[in-house]
ZAZARO-413994 format. One record per residue (C-alpha): x, y, z; residue in one letter. Coordinates in Angstrom, 1 decimal, decimal comma. Layout:
<koldrens>
{c1:X&c2:Y&c3:Z&rest:A};
...
</koldrens>
This chain:
<koldrens>
{c1:6,7&c2:-25,4&c3:-5,3&rest:F};
{c1:8,4&c2:-23,9&c3:-2,9&rest:L};
{c1:11,8&c2:-24,7&c3:-2,0&rest:S};
{c1:14,4&c2:-23,3&c3:0,4&rest:V};
{c1:16,4&c2:-20,4&c3:-1,7&rest:T};
{c1:19,1&c2:-18,3&c3:-0,7&rest:E};
{c1:16,9&c2:-15,2&c3:0,1&rest:D};
{c1:15,2&c2:-17,1&c3:2,5&rest:L};
{c1:18,1&c2:-18,5&c3:4,1&rest:V};
{c1:20,3&c2:-15,2&c3:4,6&rest:R};
{c1:16,6&c2:-13,4&c3:6,3&rest:R};
{c1:16,7&c2:-16,1&c3:8,3&rest:R};
{c1:19,8&c2:-15,5&c3:9,4&rest:A};
{c1:20,0&c2:-12,0&c3:11,2&rest:E};
{c1:21,3&c2:-13,4&c3:14,3&rest:H};
{c1:24,6&c2:-14,0&c3:12,4&rest:N};
{c1:24,5&c2:-10,9&c3:10,5&rest:N};
{c1:23,2&c2:-12,7&c3:7,2&rest:C};
{c1:26,4&c2:-15,0&c3:7,2&rest:E};
{c1:25,5&c2:-18,2&c3:6,0&rest:I};
{c1:28,6&c2:-20,1&c3:5,7&rest:F};
{c1:29,3&c2:-19,9&c3:9,6&rest:S};
{c1:25,7&c2:-20,3&c3:10,6&rest:L};
{c1:24,7&c2:-22,8&c3:13,5&rest:E};
{c1:21,3&c2:-22,4&c3:13,6&rest:E};
{c1:18,3&c2:-21,6&c3:11,7&rest:I};
{c1:14,7&c2:-21,9&c3:11,6&rest:S};
{c1:12,4&c2:-22,2&c3:8,7&rest:L};
{c1:9,5&c2:-23,1&c3:9,9&rest:H};
{c1:6,3&c2:-22,4&c3:8,7&rest:Q};
{c1:7,5&c2:-21,2&c3:5,2&rest:Q};
{c1:5,5&c2:-23,6&c3:3,0&rest:E};
{c1:8,5&c2:-25,1&c3:1,9&rest:I};
{c1:8,1&c2:-28,3&c3:-0,3&rest:E};
{c1:11,6&c2:-29,3&c3:-0,9&rest:K};
{c1:14,3&c2:-29,6&c3:1,3&rest:L};
{c1:17,5&c2:-28,5&c3:-0,3&rest:E};
{c1:21,4&c2:-26,5&c3:-0,5&rest:Y};
{c1:21,2&c2:-26,6&c3:3,5&rest:L};
{c1:23,9&c2:-29,2&c3:3,1&rest:D};
{c1:26,4&c2:-26,7&c3:0,7&rest:K};
{c1:25,6&c2:-23,4&c3:2,1&rest:W};
{c1:25,2&c2:-24,0&c3:5,9&rest:C};
{c1:28,5&c2:-26,9&c3:6,8&rest:R};
{c1:28,5&c2:-25,8&c3:10,5&rest:D};
{c1:24,7&c2:-26,1&c3:11,1&rest:L};
{c1:24,1&c2:-27,8&c3:14,6&rest:K};
{c1:20,1&c2:-26,5&c3:15,0&rest:I};
{c1:18,1&c2:-26,9&c3:12,2&rest:L};
{c1:14,3&c2:-26,4&c3:12,6&rest:Y};
{c1:11,8&c2:-27,3&c3:9,6&rest:L};
{c1:8,8&c2:-27,8&c3:11,4&rest:Q};
{c1:5,0&c2:-27,4&c3:9,8&rest:N};
{c1:5,7&c2:-27,0&c3:6,3&rest:N};
{c1:4,7&c2:-29,2&c3:3,5&rest:L};
{c1:8,4&c2:-31,5&c3:3,2&rest:I};
{c1:7,8&c2:-35,1&c3:1,5&rest:P};
{c1:11,1&c2:-36,5&c3:1,7&rest:K};
{c1:14,1&c2:-36,0&c3:4,3&rest:I};
{c1:17,0&c2:-35,1&c3:1,8&rest:E};
{c1:20,3&c2:-32,9&c3:1,5&rest:N};
{c1:21,0&c2:-32,9&c3:5,0&rest:V};
{c1:23,7&c2:-35,8&c3:5,0&rest:G};
{c1:26,4&c2:-33,7&c3:4,3&rest:R};
{c1:25,9&c2:-31,8&c3:7,8&rest:L};
{c1:28,3&c2:-33,5&c3:10,0&rest:K};
{c1:28,0&c2:-31,4&c3:12,9&rest:K};
{c1:24,0&c2:-31,0&c3:13,1&rest:L};
{c1:23,0&c2:-32,0&c3:16,7&rest:E};
{c1:18,8&c2:-31,2&c3:16,3&rest:Y};
{c1:16,8&c2:-31,9&c3:13,4&rest:L};
{c1:13,2&c2:-30,9&c3:14,0&rest:N};
{c1:11,1&c2:-31,9&c3:11,0&rest:I};
{c1:8,0&c2:-32,2&c3:12,6&rest:A};
{c1:4,3&c2:-31,9&c3:11,0&rest:L};
{c1:5,4&c2:-32,4&c3:7,7&rest:N};
{c1:4,6&c2:-35,1&c3:5,1&rest:N};
{c1:7,4&c2:-37,2&c3:5,3&rest:I};
{c1:6,7&c2:-41,2&c3:5,0&rest:E};
{c1:9,9&c2:-42,7&c3:5,8&rest:R};
{c1:12,9&c2:-42,2&c3:7,5&rest:I};
{c1:16,2&c2:-41,8&c3:5,1&rest:E};
{c1:19,1&c2:-39,9&c3:4,3&rest:N};
{c1:20,5&c2:-39,4&c3:7,8&rest:L};
{c1:23,3&c2:-41,5&c3:8,0&rest:E};
{c1:26,0&c2:-39,0&c3:7,7&rest:G};
{c1:24,7&c2:-36,5&c3:10,3&rest:C};
{c1:27,2&c2:-38,1&c3:12,3&rest:E};
{c1:26,6&c2:-35,7&c3:15,7&rest:E};
{c1:22,7&c2:-36,4&c3:15,4&rest:L};
{c1:21,7&c2:-36,5&c3:19,2&rest:K};
{c1:17,7&c2:-35,3&c3:18,8&rest:K};
{c1:15,2&c2:-36,3&c3:16,0&rest:L};
{c1:11,6&c2:-34,9&c3:16,4&rest:D};
{c1:9,4&c2:-36,6&c3:13,5&rest:L};
{c1:6,2&c2:-35,8&c3:15,2&rest:T};
{c1:3,1&c2:-35,5&c3:13,4&rest:A};
{c1:4,1&c2:-36,9&c3:10,2&rest:N};
{c1:3,1&c2:-39,8&c3:7,6&rest:F};
{c1:5,9&c2:-42,5&c3:8,7&rest:I};
{c1:4,1&c2:-46,1&c3:8,3&rest:G};
{c1:7,4&c2:-47,7&c3:7,3&rest:E};
{c1:8,7&c2:-48,3&c3:10,6&rest:L};
{c1:11,6&c2:-50,7&c3:10,0&rest:S};
{c1:12,9&c2:-47,5&c3:7,9&rest:S};
{c1:14,5&c2:-46,8&c3:11,6&rest:I};
{c1:17,0&c2:-49,3&c3:11,0&rest:E};
{c1:19,1&c2:-46,4&c3:9,0&rest:V};
{c1:19,3&c2:-44,4&c3:12,6&rest:L};
{c1:21,6&c2:-47,0&c3:13,7&rest:K};
{c1:24,6&c2:-45,3&c3:12,3&rest:Y};
{c1:24,1&c2:-42,1&c3:14,3&rest:N};
{c1:25,7&c2:-43,7&c3:17,8&rest:I};
{c1:24,9&c2:-40,2&c3:19,3&rest:H};
{c1:21,5&c2:-40,0&c3:18,8&rest:L};
{c1:19,3&c2:-40,1&c3:22,6&rest:K};
{c1:16,2&c2:-39,0&c3:21,6&rest:E};
{c1:13,8&c2:-39,7&c3:19,0&rest:L};
{c1:9,9&c2:-38,7&c3:18,9&rest:F};
{c1:7,6&c2:-40,2&c3:16,2&rest:L};
{c1:4,2&c2:-39,1&c3:18,1&rest:V};
{c1:1,7&c2:-38,8&c3:15,8&rest:G};
{c1:2,6&c2:-41,3&c3:13,0&rest:N};
{c1:0,7&c2:-43,9&c3:11,5&rest:P};
{c1:3,5&c2:-46,9&c3:12,8&rest:C};
{c1:2,5&c2:-45,4&c3:16,7&rest:T};
{c1:-0,4&c2:-47,5&c3:16,1&rest:D};
{c1:1,5&c2:-50,9&c3:15,0&rest:F};
{c1:1,4&c2:-53,3&c3:18,1&rest:E};
{c1:5,1&c2:-54,0&c3:19,4&rest:G};
{c1:5,9&c2:-50,3&c3:18,2&rest:Y};
{c1:7,6&c2:-49,3&c3:21,1&rest:R};
{c1:9,5&c2:-52,5&c3:21,7&rest:Q};
{c1:10,7&c2:-52,8&c3:18,1&rest:F};
{c1:12,3&c2:-49,5&c3:18,4&rest:V};
{c1:13,9&c2:-49,7&c3:21,8&rest:V};
{c1:15,2&c2:-53,1&c3:20,9&rest:A};
{c1:16,7&c2:-51,8&c3:17,1&rest:T};
{c1:18,1&c2:-48,7&c3:18,4&rest:L};
{c1:20,3&c2:-49,6&c3:21,3&rest:H};
{c1:21,7&c2:-46,2&c3:21,3&rest:Q};
{c1:18,3&c2:-44,5&c3:22,4&rest:L};
{c1:17,7&c2:-43,4&c3:26,2&rest:E};
{c1:14,1&c2:-41,6&c3:25,4&rest:C};
{c1:11,5&c2:-42,5&c3:22,9&rest:L};
{c1:8,1&c2:-40,1&c3:22,7&rest:D};
{c1:9,5&c2:-38,1&c3:25,8&rest:S};
{c1:9,6&c2:-41,3&c3:27,8&rest:K};
{c1:13,2&c2:-42,5&c3:29,1&rest:E};
{c1:14,0&c2:-45,9&c3:28,2&rest:I};
{c1:15,0&c2:-48,3&c3:31,0&rest:E};
{c1:17,3&c2:-51,2&c3:31,3&rest:R};
{c1:14,9&c2:-53,8&c3:31,7&rest:S};
{c1:12,4&c2:-52,3&c3:29,3&rest:E};
{c1:15,3&c2:-52,9&c3:26,3&rest:R};
{c1:15,8&c2:-56,5&c3:27,7&rest:I};
{c1:12,3&c2:-57,4&c3:27,6&rest:R};
{c1:12,7&c2:-56,0&c3:23,9&rest:A};
{c1:15,6&c2:-57,6&c3:22,8&rest:L};
{c1:13,9&c2:-60,7&c3:24,0&rest:Q};
{c1:10,7&c2:-60,6&c3:22,0&rest:D};
{c1:12,5&c2:-59,0&c3:18,9&rest:Y};
{c1:12,4&c2:-61,3&c3:16,7&rest:P};
{c1:8,5&c2:-62,0&c3:16,8&rest:E};
{c1:7,9&c2:-58,2&c3:17,0&rest:V};
{c1:9,9&c2:-57,5&c3:14,1&rest:K};
{c1:7,3&c2:-60,2&c3:12,3&rest:K};
{c1:4,3&c2:-58,5&c3:13,1&rest:K};
{c1:5,7&c2:-55,1&c3:12,7&rest:I};
{c1:6,4&c2:-56,2&c3:9,0&rest:R};
{c1:3,0&c2:-58,0&c3:8,3&rest:E};
{c1:1,4&c2:-54,5&c3:9,6&rest:Q};
{c1:3,6&c2:-52,6&c3:7,5&rest:E};
{c1:2,6&c2:-54,4&c3:4,2&rest:K};
{c1:-1,3&c2:-53,7&c3:5,2&rest:A};
{c1:-0,3&c2:-50,4&c3:6,0&rest:Y};
{c1:1,9&c2:-49,9&c3:2,4&rest:L};
{c1:-1,6&c2:-51,2&c3:0,9&rest:L};
{c1:-3,8&c2:-49,1&c3:2,7&rest:K};
{c1:-2,0&c2:-45,8&c3:1,1&rest:R};
{c1:-1,5&c2:-47,1&c3:-2,5&rest:A};
{c1:-5,5&c2:-47,2&c3:-2,1&rest:R};
{c1:-5,3&c2:-43,6&c3:-0,4&rest:E};
{c1:-2,9&c2:-42,3&c3:-3,5&rest:K};
{c1:-5,1&c2:-43,6&c3:-6,0&rest:E};
{c1:-8,4&c2:-42,2&c3:-4,7&rest:D};
{c1:-6,6&c2:-39,2&c3:-4,3&rest:A};
{c1:-5,6&c2:-38,9&c3:-7,6&rest:Q};
{c1:-9,1&c2:-39,6&c3:-8,6&rest:K};
{c1:-11,0&c2:-36,9&c3:-6,7&rest:R};
{c1:-8,5&c2:-34,7&c3:-8,1&rest:M};
{c1:-9,0&c2:-35,4&c3:-11,9&rest:Q};
{c1:-12,8&c2:-35,6&c3:-10,9&rest:E};
{c1:-12,5&c2:-31,5&c3:-9,0&rest:K};
{c1:-10,3&c2:-30,5&c3:-12,2&rest:K};
{c1:-12,9&c2:-31,5&c3:-14,8&rest:E};
{c1:-16,0&c2:-29,9&c3:-12,5&rest:K};
{c1:-13,9&c2:-26,8&c3:-12,2&rest:K};
{c1:-13,4&c2:-26,7&c3:-16,2&rest:E};
{c1:-16,9&c2:-27,4&c3:-16,6&rest:N};
{c1:-18,0&c2:-24,5&c3:-14,4&rest:Q};
{c1:-15,6&c2:-22,6&c3:-16,0&rest:M};
{c1:-16,9&c2:-23,0&c3:-19,3&rest:Q};
{c1:-20,2&c2:-22,1&c3:-18,5&rest:S};
{c1:-19,5&c2:-19,1&c3:-16,7&rest:K};
{c1:-17,5&c2:-17,9&c3:-19,6&rest:L};
{c1:-20,6&c2:-18,4&c3:-21,7&rest:G};
{c1:-23,0&c2:-16,8&c3:-19,2&rest:I};
{c1:-21,0&c2:-13,4&c3:-18,8&rest:D};
{c1:-20,6&c2:-13,4&c3:-22,6&rest:S};
{c1:-24,0&c2:-13,5&c3:-22,9&rest:L};
{c1:-24,5&c2:-10,7&c3:-20,0&rest:D};
{c1:-22,0&c2:-8,5&c3:-21,3&rest:I};
{c1:-24,4&c2:-8,7&c3:-24,9&rest:I};
{c1:-27,6&c2:-8,8&c3:-22,3&rest:C};
{c1:-27,1&c2:-6,4&c3:-19,5&rest:D};
{c1:-25,9&c2:-3,1&c3:-19,0&rest:D};
{c1:-23,4&c2:-1,6&c3:-16,6&rest:E};
{c1:-26,0&c2:-1,3&c3:-13,5&rest:N};
{c1:-25,9&c2:-5,4&c3:-13,2&rest:H};
{c1:-22,3&c2:-5,3&c3:-12,7&rest:Q};
{c1:-22,0&c2:-4,9&c3:-9,1&rest:P};
{c1:-25,2&c2:-7,7&c3:-8,9&rest:E};
{c1:-22,8&c2:-10,2&c3:-11,0&rest:R};
{c1:-19,9&c2:-9,6&c3:-8,9&rest:E};
{c1:-22,0&c2:-10,0&c3:-5,6&rest:Q};
{c1:-23,6&c2:-13,3&c3:-6,7&rest:Q};
{c1:-19,5&c2:-14,3&c3:-8,2&rest:T};
{c1:-18,5&c2:-13,8&c3:-4,5&rest:W};
{c1:-21,7&c2:-15,7&c3:-2,9&rest:E};
{c1:-20,9&c2:-18,7&c3:-5,1&rest:E};
{c1:-17,0&c2:-18,7&c3:-3,8&rest:T};
{c1:-18,3&c2:-18,8&c3:-0,4&rest:D};
{c1:-20,6&c2:-21,7&c3:-0,8&rest:D};
{c1:-17,6&c2:-23,2&c3:-2,3&rest:E};
{c1:-15,5&c2:-22,7&c3:0,2&rest:D};
{c1:-18,1&c2:-24,0&c3:3,0&rest:R};
{c1:-18,6&c2:-27,6&c3:1,3&rest:R};
{c1:-14,4&c2:-27,9&c3:0,5&rest:F};
{c1:-13,7&c2:-27,8&c3:4,5&rest:W};
{c1:-17,3&c2:-29,7&c3:4,9&rest:E};
{c1:-16,3&c2:-32,7&c3:2,9&rest:E};
{c1:-15,0&c2:-35,1&c3:4,7&rest:P};
{c1:-11,5&c2:-36,2&c3:3,6&rest:T};
{c1:-8,9&c2:-38,8&c3:5,1&rest:P};
{c1:-5,8&c2:-36,9&c3:6,6&rest:Y};
{c1:-3,2&c2:-37,8&c3:4,1&rest:T};
{c1:-0,2&c2:-35,9&c3:2,5&rest:P};
{c1:-2,6&c2:-35,7&c3:-0,4&rest:E};
{c1:-5,2&c2:-34,3&c3:1,0&rest:S};
{c1:-2,8&c2:-31,9&c3:3,3&rest:R};
{c1:-1,2&c2:-30,8&c3:0,0&rest:L};
{c1:-4,5&c2:-30,3&c3:-1,4&rest:E};
{c1:-5,9&c2:-28,4&c3:1,4&rest:A};
{c1:-2,5&c2:-25,9&c3:0,9&rest:H};
{c1:-3,5&c2:-25,0&c3:-2,6&rest:R};
{c1:-6,7&c2:-24,1&c3:-2,0&rest:Y};
{c1:-5,8&c2:-22,2&c3:0,7&rest:I};
{c1:-3,5&c2:-20,2&c3:-1,9&rest:E};
{c1:-6,2&c2:-20,0&c3:-4,2&rest:E};
{c1:-8,6&c2:-18,6&c3:-1,8&rest:R};
{c1:-5,9&c2:-15,9&c3:-0,7&rest:R};
{c1:-5,4&c2:-15,0&c3:-4,6&rest:A};
{c1:-8,9&c2:-14,5&c3:-4,8&rest:K};
{c1:-9,5&c2:-12,2&c3:-1,6&rest:D};
{c1:-6,8&c2:-10,0&c3:-3,0&rest:S};
{c1:-8,4&c2:-9,4&c3:-6,0&rest:I};
{c1:-11,8&c2:-8,7&c3:-4,1&rest:R};
{c1:-9,9&c2:-6,6&c3:-2,2&rest:E};
{c1:-8,0&c2:-5,0&c3:-5,0&rest:S};
{c1:-11,5&c2:-4,2&c3:-6,9&rest:K};
{c1:-13,1&c2:-2,6&c3:-3,4&rest:K};
{c1:-9,9&c2:-0,4&c3:-3,1&rest:K};
{c1:-10,0&c2:0,6&c3:-6,6&rest:E};
{c1:-11,5&c2:3,8&c3:-7,1&rest:K};
{c1:-13,4&c2:5,1&c3:-10,5&rest:P};
{c1:-10,7&c2:7,3&c3:-12,9&rest:L};
{c1:-11,5&c2:10,8&c3:-12,8&rest:R};
{c1:-13,3&c2:12,5&c3:-15,8&rest:T};
{c1:-11,5&c2:15,2&c3:-17,1&rest:L};
{c1:-12,7&c2:15,4&c3:-21,0&rest:I};
{c1:-16,3&c2:14,3&c3:-21,6&rest:T};
{c1:-17,3&c2:12,1&c3:-24,4&rest:T};
{c1:-18,4&c2:15,4&c3:-26,9&rest:E};
{c1:-14,7&c2:16,5&c3:-25,9&rest:G};
{c1:-15,7&c2:19,3&c3:-23,5&rest:K};
{c1:-12,8&c2:19,8&c3:-20,9&rest:A};
{c1:-14,0&c2:20,1&c3:-17,1&rest:L};
{c1:-13,0&c2:21,7&c3:-14,0&rest:N};
{c1:-10,9&c2:19,5&c3:-11,7&rest:V};
{c1:-9,3&c2:20,2&c3:-8,8&rest:N};
{c1:-8,4&c2:16,6&c3:-7,2&rest:E};
{c1:-5,5&c2:17,9&c3:-5,0&rest:P};
{c1:-7,7&c2:20,5&c3:-3,4&rest:K};
{c1:-5,3&c2:23,2&c3:-3,8&rest:L};
{c1:-5,9&c2:27,1&c3:-3,7&rest:H};
{c1:-5,7&c2:29,1&c3:-6,8&rest:F};
{c1:-6,2&c2:32,4&c3:-8,7&rest:T};
{c1:-6,5&c2:33,2&c3:-12,1&rest:L};
{c1:-5,6&c2:36,6&c3:-13,3&rest:E};
{c1:-5,9&c2:38,2&c3:-16,6&rest:D};
{c1:-2,8&c2:40,2&c3:-17,5&rest:D};
{c1:-4,4&c2:42,6&c3:-20,0&rest:E};
{c1:-0,8&c2:44,6&c3:-20,2&rest:E};
{c1:0,9&c2:41,6&c3:-21,4&rest:N};
{c1:-2,1&c2:39,9&c3:-23,0&rest:N};
{c1:-1,6&c2:37,0&c3:-21,1&rest:Q};
{c1:-3,3&c2:34,8&c3:-18,2&rest:F};
{c1:-1,5&c2:34,0&c3:-15,2&rest:I};
{c1:-2,3&c2:31,0&c3:-12,8&rest:L};
{c1:-1,1&c2:30,7&c3:-9,8&rest:D};
{c1:-1,3&c2:27,5&c3:-8,1&rest:L};
{c1:-0,7&c2:27,1&c3:-4,2&rest:A};
{c1:1,5&c2:24,0&c3:-4,1&rest:V};
{c1:2,9&c2:22,7&c3:-1,1&rest:Y};
{c1:5,8&c2:24,3&c3:-0,5&rest:R};
{c1:8,6&c2:21,3&c3:0,5&rest:H};
{c1:7,1&c2:19,3&c3:-2,5&rest:L};
{c1:9,6&c2:18,2&c3:-4,9&rest:D};
{c1:9,4&c2:19,6&c3:-8,3&rest:T};
{c1:9,6&c2:16,2&c3:-9,8&rest:S};
{c1:6,1&c2:15,3&c3:-8,7&rest:L};
{c1:4,7&c2:18,2&c3:-11,0&rest:L};
{c1:3,7&c2:17,4&c3:-14,5&rest:D};
{c1:2,0&c2:20,6&c3:-16,0&rest:V};
{c1:0,1&c2:20,7&c3:-19,5&rest:D};
{c1:-1,1&c2:23,4&c3:-21,4&rest:V};
{c1:-3,7&c2:23,1&c3:-24,1&rest:Q};
{c1:-5,4&c2:25,6&c3:-26,2&rest:P};
{c1:-8,5&c2:25,6&c3:-24,1&rest:T};
{c1:-7,2&c2:24,6&c3:-20,6&rest:Y};
{c1:-4,5&c2:24,1&c3:-18,2&rest:V};
{c1:-3,7&c2:20,7&c3:-16,6&rest:R};
{c1:-1,2&c2:20,2&c3:-13,4&rest:V};
{c1:-0,7&c2:16,8&c3:-11,9&rest:R};
{c1:0,1&c2:17,2&c3:-8,5&rest:V};
{c1:1,7&c2:13,4&c3:-7,1&rest:K};
{c1:-0,5&c2:11,8&c3:-9,9&rest:G};
{c1:-3,6&c2:13,7&c3:-9,1&rest:K};
{c1:-5,1&c2:15,9&c3:-11,6&rest:P};
{c1:-5,8&c2:19,8&c3:-11,4&rest:F};
{c1:-7,5&c2:21,0&c3:-14,3&rest:Q};
{c1:-9,1&c2:24,7&c3:-15,2&rest:L};
{c1:-10,4&c2:25,7&c3:-18,3&rest:V};
{c1:-9,6&c2:29,0&c3:-19,8&rest:L};
{c1:-11,7&c2:32,2&c3:-20,9&rest:P};
{c1:-9,9&c2:32,2&c3:-23,9&rest:E};
{c1:-7,7&c2:30,5&c3:-26,4&rest:E};
{c1:-3,6&c2:30,4&c3:-25,0&rest:V};
{c1:-0,4&c2:29,7&c3:-26,9&rest:K};
{c1:0,9&c2:26,5&c3:-25,7&rest:P};
{c1:4,5&c2:26,7&c3:-27,0&rest:D};
{c1:4,8&c2:30,3&c3:-25,4&rest:S};
{c1:3,8&c2:29,2&c3:-22,1&rest:S};
{c1:6,2&c2:29,2&c3:-19,5&rest:T};
{c1:6,0&c2:27,6&c3:-15,7&rest:A};
{c1:7,6&c2:28,5&c3:-12,7&rest:K};
{c1:8,1&c2:27,6&c3:-9,2&rest:R};
{c1:8,6&c2:29,7&c3:-6,6&rest:S};
{c1:11,5&c2:29,2&c3:-4,5&rest:Q};
{c1:9,9&c2:31,3&c3:-1,0&rest:T};
{c1:6,2&c2:30,0&c3:-0,9&rest:T};
{c1:6,7&c2:27,3&c3:-3,5&rest:G};
{c1:3,7&c2:28,3&c3:-5,6&rest:H};
{c1:3,2&c2:27,2&c3:-9,3&rest:L};
{c1:2,9&c2:30,3&c3:-11,6&rest:I};
{c1:1,9&c2:29,6&c3:-15,2&rest:V};
{c1:2,0&c2:32,1&c3:-17,8&rest:S};
{c1:-0,3&c2:32,0&c3:-20,6&rest:M};
{c1:0,0&c2:34,1&c3:-23,5&rest:P};
{c1:-3,4&c2:34,7&c3:-25,4&rest:K};
{c1:-3,9&c2:33,7&c3:-28,7&rest:A};
{c1:-5,8&c2:36,5&c3:-29,9&rest:N};
{c1:-3,0&c2:39,2&c3:-29,8&rest:E};
{c1:-4,4&c2:42,8&c3:-28,7&rest:I};
{c1:-2,8&c2:45,8&c3:-28,9&rest:I};
{c1:-3,6&c2:49,0&c3:-26,8&rest:L};
{c1:-2,7&c2:52,4&c3:-27,6&rest:A};
{c1:-1,5&c2:54,2&c3:-24,6&rest:R};
{c1:-2,9&c2:58,2&c3:-24,7&rest:Q};
{c1:-0,5&c2:60,5&c3:-23,2&rest:K};
{c1:-1,6&c2:63,7&c3:-21,7&rest:V};
{c1:0,3&c2:67,0&c3:-23,2&rest:S};
{c1:0,1&c2:70,1&c3:-20,9&rest:T};
{c1:0,9&c2:73,6&c3:-21,2&rest:S};
{c1:1,8&c2:75,9&c3:-19,0&rest:I};
{c1:1,5&c2:79,7&c3:-19,2&rest:K};
{c1:4,0&c2:81,9&c3:-17,2&rest:T};
{c1:2,5&c2:84,3&c3:-14,6&rest:S};
{c1:2,9&c2:86,8&c3:-12,3&rest:D};
{c1:4,0&c2:85,3&c3:-8,6&rest:S};
{c1:0,9&c2:86,0&c3:-7,0&rest:N};
{c1:-1,3&c2:84,4&c3:-9,8&rest:T};
{c1:-1,6&c2:80,9&c3:-9,8&rest:P};
{c1:-1,2&c2:79,3&c3:-13,3&rest:Q};
{c1:-3,7&c2:77,8&c3:-15,5&rest:K};
{c1:-3,6&c2:74,7&c3:-17,8&rest:N};
{c1:-5,0&c2:75,0&c3:-20,8&rest:T};
{c1:-6,1&c2:71,2&c3:-20,8&rest:G};
{c1:-9,0&c2:69,5&c3:-18,7&rest:S};
{c1:-7,6&c2:70,2&c3:-15,6&rest:G};
{c1:-6,1&c2:73,6&c3:-13,7&rest:Q};
{c1:-2,6&c2:73,6&c3:-12,1&rest:V};
{c1:-2,1&c2:75,9&c3:-9,3&rest:E};
{c1:1,4&c2:77,1&c3:-7,7&rest:K};
{c1:1,5&c2:77,8&c3:-4,2&rest:L};
{c1:4,2&c2:80,7&c3:-3,5&rest:E};
{c1:5,0&c2:82,0&c3:0,5&rest:V};
{c1:4,6&c2:85,7&c3:1,0&rest:D};
{c1:8,2&c2:86,2&c3:2,5&rest:P};
{c1:6,5&c2:89,0&c3:4,7&rest:S};
{c1:4,5&c2:86,5&c3:6,5&rest:K};
{c1:7,4&c2:83,9&c3:7,3&rest:Y};
{c1:10,4&c2:84,5&c3:10,1&rest:S};
{c1:12,8&c2:83,3&c3:10,8&rest:F};
{c1:13,0&c2:82,3&c3:15,0&rest:P};
{c1:15,6&c2:84,6&c3:17,2&rest:D};
{c1:18,2&c2:82,0&c3:18,3&rest:V};
{c1:19,7&c2:84,5&c3:20,6&rest:T};
{c1:16,6&c2:84,5&c3:22,7&rest:K};
{c1:16,3&c2:80,5&c3:23,1&rest:I};
{c1:19,4&c2:80,9&c3:25,9&rest:I};
{c1:18,9&c2:83,2&c3:29,0&rest:Q};
{c1:21,7&c2:85,1&c3:30,1&rest:E};
{c1:22,5&c2:84,6&c3:33,2&rest:K};
{c1:25,8&c2:85,4&c3:35,3&rest:E};
{c1:28,8&c2:83,6&c3:35,2&rest:Q};
{c1:29,6&c2:82,2&c3:38,6&rest:I};
{c1:32,2&c2:79,7&c3:39,0&rest:G};
{c1:33,9&c2:79,8&c3:35,4&rest:Q};
{c1:37,4&c2:80,0&c3:34,2&rest:G};
{c1:40,4&c2:77,7&c3:35,3&rest:P};
{c1:39,9&c2:75,7&c3:38,7&rest:I};
{c1:42,4&c2:78,1&c3:40,4&rest:S};
{c1:41,0&c2:81,1&c3:39,7&rest:F};
{c1:37,6&c2:80,0&c3:41,1&rest:Q};
{c1:36,5&c2:81,8&c3:44,3&rest:P};
{c1:36,6&c2:79,3&c3:47,1&rest:R};
{c1:32,8&c2:78,9&c3:49,0&rest:K};
{c1:33,5&c2:78,9&c3:52,7&rest:I};
{c1:30,8&c2:77,3&c3:55,0&rest:T};
{c1:30,0&c2:78,4&c3:58,4&rest:E};
{c1:30,2&c2:76,3&c3:61,3&rest:N};
{c1:27,4&c2:76,5&c3:62,7&rest:T};
{c1:27,6&c2:73,5&c3:65,6&rest:Q};
{c1:27,2&c2:74,2&c3:69,1&rest:S};
{c1:29,3&c2:72,9&c3:71,7&rest:F};
{c1:27,2&c2:73,7&c3:74,8&rest:A};
{c1:26,0&c2:70,7&c3:75,4&rest:D};
{c1:29,4&c2:68,8&c3:75,3&rest:V};
{c1:30,4&c2:67,6&c3:78,4&rest:E};
{c1:34,4&c2:67,7&c3:79,3&rest:N};
{c1:35,3&c2:63,9&c3:80,3&rest:N};
{c1:39,2&c2:64,2&c3:81,3&rest:E};
{c1:38,9&c2:60,0&c3:80,7&rest:E};
{c1:38,4&c2:60,1&c3:77,1&rest:V};
</koldrens>
């Protein structure tokens, strides 16, 4: 079963910087909690506590929360009110939609003198005759019951009829407790029958599966799986359509069934997502060419160095730790982020002498694999003999080709005449400034049209 853990409390205390010792408010609703514990030790300063919609069967381990003012424990499996005497500052208590049948258990709330609001809607005790009068007469400090304000006249009448109402409540409680005892027995029997039925189904299923494994081949596997899931769906439909009483046991049973169903669904989804393993080597031992990462590559036969060079275009920014290179005599395998790249080699190579390097510019992976069969190639040198001859006669090579030398005739070659590049000009205005001749300009302006004005 699930209980309150420190990790859960810290995760729900984000508004308080995940500090739990000074926590004043926390919401633990819909956490499938089945036992209430540790909160009175870890969170002594709690004022507001939300625990609705869980599977808590008993109120416990909250008695030391002296500052607790509001406790919401609705939609749980609580059957009686208890262990709240220590909550001295409790002002509001919400017990909506539980299984409280012992209405007399509210007498423990007399010690919570600050309690003003109480919610018991949806509990079996609310069907008792005289329920409201009993609660109003028992808890004098209450001001509001089930969202309805308690008037003074109502309390006076409840106190007047209290002895008679209390007697009726006790009788109805006894009848309810007997009914609950029968419900518990029936629930236990039903659970035992379902358990035995499930075990029988599992045994029969194991027998059928063993026969299927012997008789059927792999082609019938999807059909068997489909049949299994159809049976599961039928079982699910029968479970939810079966009429059952609304009790703490049935609520817990439904929760358990939902958990099992989730586990089965997760298995189904995982099987759907699983991909078949890539075949790299056949059963006959033959290696296959595989390029699952879909990378460009080139395989070069370097005859000069007697080796194969594989250039694999690995992503430039891919971390080298995500690469795994495996060179075998007949093939090379590279795993890129777990995806295999495998290439069959034309000849056998030496795995021990192979090297793998990573380009720092392109990121490509270069794998050099020396060939197993060494081939020694002889280099042929071409020897040439040159005969001396006259300057005008081309020299001939005794080998296969002829070598000609070009010579330039000096009579046909002449240097340009530098003296004719610049034309001779009369030097005018050269020399120092003081010796330069002055250029006199004549004033050709005519004053014939100028009028002599004495006022100017």
